[in-house]
N, C-alpha and C positions, 0 to 999 in steps of 0.2 A: 423574279429573275431565276433562271434555271441554275441550280446549284451543282457543285461537283458531284455530290452524292446522287443527284437525279441523273446526271450524265452517265455516271458509272453504272447505275442500275439499268438504264436503257441499253448501254453497251453490253452488259452481261445477258440481258434478255435476247438481244439480237444474236449474240454468240451462241446461246443455247438453241435458238431457232435454226441458225445456219448449221450447227453440228447435227441437229435432228434431220435436216434436209440432206446433209451429206451422207448420214448413215442410211437413210432410205434409199438414196441414189446408189450407194455401193451395194445394197442388198438387191436391188432390182436390175442393176446393170454391171454385173461382175465382169463382163467381157468388154467393157468400155475402154477408152483410151487410158493407158497406164499413166500417162503424164498427168492427167487430171487427178489421179489418186495421190500423186506425190506432191501436189501443190500445198504449201503450208497454210494452215488455218490462220486467219487474220488475228493479230494480237489485240489486247484490250485497248492499247493506245490508238491504233488505227480505227477501232470501232468507236472509241470516244470521239475522235476527230470527225468520223462520218456522222455520228449522232449529232454532234455540234453543228455540222454544216447543214444537216437536214432539219434540225429543229427550227420551229417557228420563232420569230423574234420575241424576246421576253416582253411581257406586258409591262407597262409603266407601273412602278410601285405607287400605292396610295400613301404618299408621304408628304406632309406639310407641317411637321412638328417645328414650332418656333416661328417667329415672324420673319425669319430670314429665308424661308423656303416656300415654294409654291408649286403647283402644277398649273400650267397655262390654261386659262379659260375656266378654272375652277377656283372658288374662293373660300370654301368651307375648310377650316383647319382640321386635320386628322392627326391623332396621336397614337396610332396603333402599331406603327412600324418605326424602327430607329431611322433617323434621317441620314442622308449622305448626298453629296452633290453628284449628279449624274448628268452626262452629256445627252444631247438630243432633246426630245419632247417630254422628258420626264422631269423629276423634281429638280429645280434649278435654284442656285443660290440667288438671292435678291440683293445685288451689290448696292442698290439705292436705298435700302432699308425702309421700304415703303410698307411692308407687311401685307402679304397676299395681294400684290398688284393685279389689276385686270389687264385685258389685252392692250388698251391704249393709255394706261396710267403713266408709263414712263415717258411717252411722247408728250403728254400733258405737263408732266413735271418739268421737262426740258424745253418747252415751247418758248419762242421769242414773242415779243409784243405783236409783230405782224401775224404770227401763227395764232395767237389768242384772238386777234381781231377776225381772222378768217374763220376760226371755230365758232365764234359768236354769231357771225354773219350766217353761217350754215344753220344755226339754231333758230335765228330770226326767220329765215325762209321757211323752216319746218313748222314753226308756230303759226305763221300766216296760213300755211296749208291746213293745219288743224282747225283754225278758226273758220276757214271756208268750208271745211268738211262738216263741221257741226251746224252749219247754216247761218253763220254770222258774216258780217262785213268787216274785214280787217282794216278798211279805209275810213270807217266812221270815227268820229271824234274821240269817243271813249276807248276805242281799241287801237287807235293809230300808233301809239308807242308801246302797246302791250307786248308785242314780240320782243322788242329790245329789253323791256323790263324783265320779262320772263327769262331771257337768256342770261342776263346778269344775275338774277336771283338764283337760277339753277346752278350757275358756276359757284356762287357763294355757298349755297346749301350742300354742294358736293366738294367743297374745298379740301376735304380729307384726302382726296386723291393727290393733292399737291404737297402733303406733309410727310416728312421723313420721321420715323419714330426716333431715330438718333437725335434729331433736332428738337423733337418734342421733349424727350427725357433730358437732353443736354448733359450737364455734369451733376445733376441732382441725385447722385447716388453716393451715400455716405456710409463709412464704416461705423457701426454702432453695436455695442454689446447689449442688444435687447432681444429677448426671445419670447415675448408675449404678443398677443394679437394686435395688429394695427388695422383699424377699421375706419373707412370714410363712407358715410351713407348719405342718402337724400341728394345724390348728384343728379341734377336735371339733364335729361338727354332728349334730343329731337333728331329724328332721322326720316328718311324716305323709304317706304316699302318698295322693294325692287319689283314687285309683281304689278303694282298699279300706279306707282309714282305718286302716292299720296302719303301724308305724314303719319308717323306714330311717335307719340311722346310719352315720357314717363320718368322714372327715377331708378338709379342703380346704386347698389351698395358694393363696395370693393374692400376685401380684407386680405391680409397675408400675415404669416408668421415669419419674421426675419431669420436669416441665416448669416449673421455677421454684417449684413448690409441692409440699409433702409432706403426708401425712395422718398423724395420730397413729396409732401402731401398733395400739393397742387398737380403733380405729375399724374396721379391717379385719375383726377378729373380730366386732365388734358388727353390722356390715353383714351378715355371713354369718348371724349369730344372728337378726336381724330377719326376713330372708326365709325362713329355715328354720322359723321358728315360724308358718308358714302351711301350708295344704294345698298340696302341691307335687308335681312330678315332678323328678327329678334334673337333667334336661336344662335345664329352665327355671330352676331354682334356680341353676345354674352361670352361666347367662347373666345373670340379674338381678344377681348379686353383681358381675360384671365391668362391666356397664353403670353400675351405681350408683357404682362407683369412678371410672369414666371421666367421669361427669357431675359428680362432686364436685370434682375437681382438674384435669381436662383433661390428663392425663399424655401422654407420647409413646406409651404403650402399656400394656395391662393383660392379664395372663394368669391364668386360674383353672383349676385341676385339682381334681376331686373324685373320691374313691373311697368307695363306700358299699355296705353290705349291706342288702338289702331283705327284710323279713319276708314280703312277699307272694310271694317266690320261695323262701323257706327253710321256712316253716311251713305253707304252703298251695300249691295249684296244682302246679307242677313239683316243688317240694320238693327244692331243691338247696342244702343248707347249705354255706357256704364260698364261694359264688359272690360275686364282687365286680364292681360296675359302675363304670366309669371314664368320666367326661365331662370335656370341656375347653371353654374359650372363650378365643380369642386376638383381641385387638383392637390396632389400631395397628401399631407396629413389631414386636410379637410375631407378627403374622400376616404381615407383609411381609418381615421379615428372618430368614432361616433360622438364622443364627448366634446371634441373640438368643433365638430360640425354643429352640434346642438348649442354650444356657447355662441357661435356666430349667429345662428338663426334666432336665438333669444335676444341678442343685442340689437339686431336690425328691426325688431318688433317694438322696441321701447319708444 
């Protein structure tokens, strides 16, 4: 967003250029219209207004800090710029508490039973088309109900789009004078790779250091489950879990480490069974204090 300082700087530069052109004109045309010589020079306020009118619209800030903010069509959380609610196509508050909702997430959240039936019917038709395209017969006995089964399974595997974080966390936030690390590890997660729509599975460890508030232990696993039941990449999933915990109880720090095996690497493409992808996200004191980070990494290896 164009700041007042930038507008002032642009206005002063234009003023200097206009004064330079005026001086050149007066030197070359001393016999010109005397009225033109007496015209007052534009003041800074008019120049700032002119600069503001001619300036191109400010580009949307890359702001999605916290699960209550997003930029439409993008789902990776960024934490480099302070957040604020802005109108238009920029960072918008998420009144539904979904946490980085996608384009159609809200419509799915609020759909009625007939709407859901219509959605599944569209998916059934699409799956029949896929079966035909790969050379199969969707009307043979073994595949006759496959489109319906797939539609229902896909809706279940992506049910995270229907879950509000406020409902997931509920009232499981408690005041507690505990200032040591809280760690839940070996949490199983299963998700779908958004690039190929094939599964990746693994385990996640979540830790935080409280700041007067603690979160119900099961809620850490539920937060991980909510975000994993969406189309994901592991890097984003790791960060979404960490920021959701940070926003829920404002602890001194949050650490998340995830290890997963991706079917898109093991059963297609490079075909490397046994390969494991490790991602991490450190916030607060886990990022700034090496001893705290090392304690966490030591504990998750036991």
